[in-house]
C-alpha positions in Angstrom: 0.2 -0.1 0.0 1.4 3.4 -1.0 2.0 5.7 1.7 -0.9 8.4 1.8 -1.8 11.6 4.1 -4.7 12.2 6.2 -5.3 15.9 6.8 -7.4 16.3 10.0 -8.3 19.6 10.8 -10.9 20.8 13.5 -13.9 23.0 12.1 -13.6 26.8 12.7 -14.8 28.9 15.4 -18.3 29.1 16.4 -20.1 31.4 18.6 -20.4 30.5 22.1 -21.6 32.9 24.6 -20.5 33.5 28.2 -18.5 30.7 29.8 -17.1 27.4 28.5 -20.0 25.1 28.1 -20.4 21.4 27.0 -21.4 22.0 23.5 -21.3 17.8 21.9 -23.9 17.8 18.9 -25.8 21.0 19.2 -26.0 22.2 15.8 -23.9 25.8 15.7 -22.4 27.7 12.7 -19.2 28.9 12.2 -18.9 32.6 13.2 -17.3 35.2 11.4 -13.7 34.2 12.5 -14.6 30.5 12.0 -15.2 31.0 8.3 -11.9 33.3 7.8 -10.4 30.1 9.6 -11.8 27.9 7.1 -10.5 30.5 4.2 -7.0 30.3 5.9 -7.1 26.3 5.4 -8.3 26.7 2.1 -5.5 28.9 0.9 -3.0 27.0 2.7 -4.3 23.6 1.4 -5.1 24.8 -2.0 -2.0 23.1 -4.1 -2.8 19.7 -1.9 -4.5 16.9 -4.3 -7.3 15.2 -2.2 -9.4 12.3 -3.5 -11.9 12.9 -1.1 -13.3 15.3 1.7 -15.2 14.0 4.7 -17.1 16.2 7.4 -19.6 15.3 9.8 -23.4 16.2 9.5 -23.1 19.3 12.0 -23.1 22.5 10.4 -20.0 23.8 11.8 -17.9 20.6 10.1 -19.7 20.9 7.0 -19.5 24.5 6.3 -15.7 24.2 7.0 -15.1 21.4 4.8 -17.4 23.2 1.9 -15.2 26.2 2.1 -11.9 23.9 1.7 -13.4 21.9 -0.9 -14.5 24.6 -3.3 -11.1 25.0 -4.2 -10.6 21.6 -5.1 -13.8 20.9 -7.0 -15.2 18.2 -4.6 -18.4 17.6 -2.7 -17.5 16.9 0.8 -18.7 13.4 1.9 -21.1 14.0 4.7 -20.5 11.5 7.6 -23.2 11.6 10.7 -20.4 8.7 12.5 -18.1 11.7 12.4 -20.2 13.8 14.8 -18.9 15.1 18.1 -19.5 13.3 21.2 -23.2 13.5 22.3 -23.5 15.0 25.9 -27.4 14.5 26.3 -28.7 16.4 28.9 -25.7 18.3 29.9 -25.4 20.0 26.2 -25.5 23.9 26.3 -24.9 24.3 30.0 -21.7 25.7 31.7 -19.3 23.4 33.2 -19.8 25.9 36.4 -23.8 25.0 36.4 -23.2 21.2 35.8 -20.6 21.3 38.6 -23.0 23.3 41.0 -26.5 21.2 40.2 -24.8 17.9 39.5 -21.7 17.7 41.7 -21.4 13.8 42.2 -22.0 13.4 38.4 -19.5 16.0 37.3 -16.8 14.4 39.8 -18.0 10.9 38.3 -17.2 11.8 34.6 -13.6 13.6 36.0 -12.7 9.9 37.8 -13.7 7.9 34.6 -13.6 10.3 31.7 -13.3 7.1 29.1 -16.7 5.2 30.5 -19.1 7.9 32.1 -22.0 8.7 30.1 -24.1 11.7 30.9 -27.8 11.5 31.2 -29.0 11.0 27.3 -25.6 11.3 25.8 -22.8 8.7 25.2 -19.1 7.8 26.8 -15.8 8.4 24.9 -15.6 4.9 25.0 -18.5 4.7 22.5 -17.7 7.7 20.7 -14.3 6.5 20.0 -15.5 3.0 18.6 -17.9 4.8 15.8 -15.2 7.1 14.8 -12.6 4.9 14.3 -15.1 2.2 12.7 -15.8 5.0 10.3 -12.3 5.9 9.9 -11.0 2.5 8.8 -13.9 2.2 6.5 -12.9 5.5 4.9 -9.2 4.1 4.7 -10.6 0.8 3.4 -12.5 2.2 0.3 -10.4 5.1 -0.8 -6.9 5.6 -1.9 -4.6 8.8 -2.0 -4.6 11.8 0.3 -7.8 12.6 2.0 -9.2 15.5 4.1 -11.3 15.0 7.6 -13.1 18.0 9.0 -13.4 16.9 12.8 -14.5 18.2 16.2 -12.3 18.6 19.3 -13.5 15.2 20.7 -13.5 13.2 17.3 -9.8 14.5 16.6 -8.7 13.8 19.9 -10.0 10.3 19.8 -8.2 9.9 16.4 -4.9 11.4 17.5 -4.7 8.9 20.5 -5.1 6.2 18.1 -2.4 7.7 16.0 -0.1 8.2 19.2 -0.6 5.0 21.1 -1.7 7.2 23.7 -4.6 5.9 26.1 -8.1 7.9 25.4 -8.2 8.8 29.0 -5.5 11.1 28.4 -7.2 12.5 25.3 -7.5 16.3 26.9 -3.8 16.3 26.8 -4.0 17.1 22.7 -4.6 20.6 22.2 -7.0 21.0 19.2 -7.7 24.5 18.3 -10.3 25.9 16.1 -9.5 25.7 12.9 -6.0 23.6 13.3 -4.2 21.2 11.1 -3.0 17.7 12.1 -1.0 15.7 9.3 -0.8 12.1 9.7 1.1 9.7 7.6 -0.8 6.3 6.8 0.4 3.0 5.2 1.4 -0.6 5.9 3.6 0.7 9.1 0.5 2.1 10.6 0.0 5.8 11.5 3.0 8.3 11.8 1.9 11.8 13.1 3.7 14.5 11.2 2.0 17.8 12.6 0.0 18.6 15.5 -2.7 21.3 16.0 -1.0 23.9 13.4 -2.7 27.1 13.1 -2.3 29.2 10.3 -2.3 32.9 9.5 -4.1 34.4 6.3 -1.5 35.1 3.8 -2.1 38.5 1.8 -2.8 38.2 -2.1 
């Protein structure tokens, strides 16, 4: 198998008002800066030849993928399996609110970040399985370089697999809005070439 590159990016910035919140699968669009971040990625990746571009079905992922794909004459392949982790009843609520109203549950998640499942949500263990199953399917059905527009949690889980890191350490992996991770894939498995690279707009 010829070695190939996986361009794994995080979608651009979204509008989240106030304190840090659990977003999960809330379907938020890119804000103005998020659109600009996607345009910077489009500019940076304009000379790369992609066989396919993939994204989740959440609009922040779709918008980012479409902005980049326009330069390549490709239509992003929408994959619900690549959605961010589902956080159920916690979605849209601030960390402070959950900690105040549900202190035991908040502590339980901290003790077992891999297996804890918020009410109506899913665990990182389950999320990891659906994402890696889909990644394996994508890699098995394509050739050449591909681009995946992921989410912070999604990317961290993929990168844990790439780096051989236990998923309980996933929050050690930084994923800024609009970042690029570059992964070499072949018979040898995965090799990480770039992690969390963020680009500035180059004047034209």
